[in-house]
C-alpha positions, 0 to 999 in steps of 0.5 A: 505505513509499516514496512516488513522485512521482505520489502513490502508494507502495510498501509492503513487508510483513514477512509474505506477504499476498494483497492485491487491487486495491481493498482498503484498505491502512492504516498504524497506530502502535499504535491510531493511524491514520497514513494509508492508501489503496487497492491499485491493480492492478500496472503492465503489464510491458514 
């Protein structure tokens, strides 16, 4: 997980996933929730 200066972040996954904007992204350590947020649409190219 890499955080940016606007409060967002980038998570790189170990396996392919089809995440869609609006879905939740939650980080666990075993059964303990470490944090999470919602998946945003991609930034426009250019």
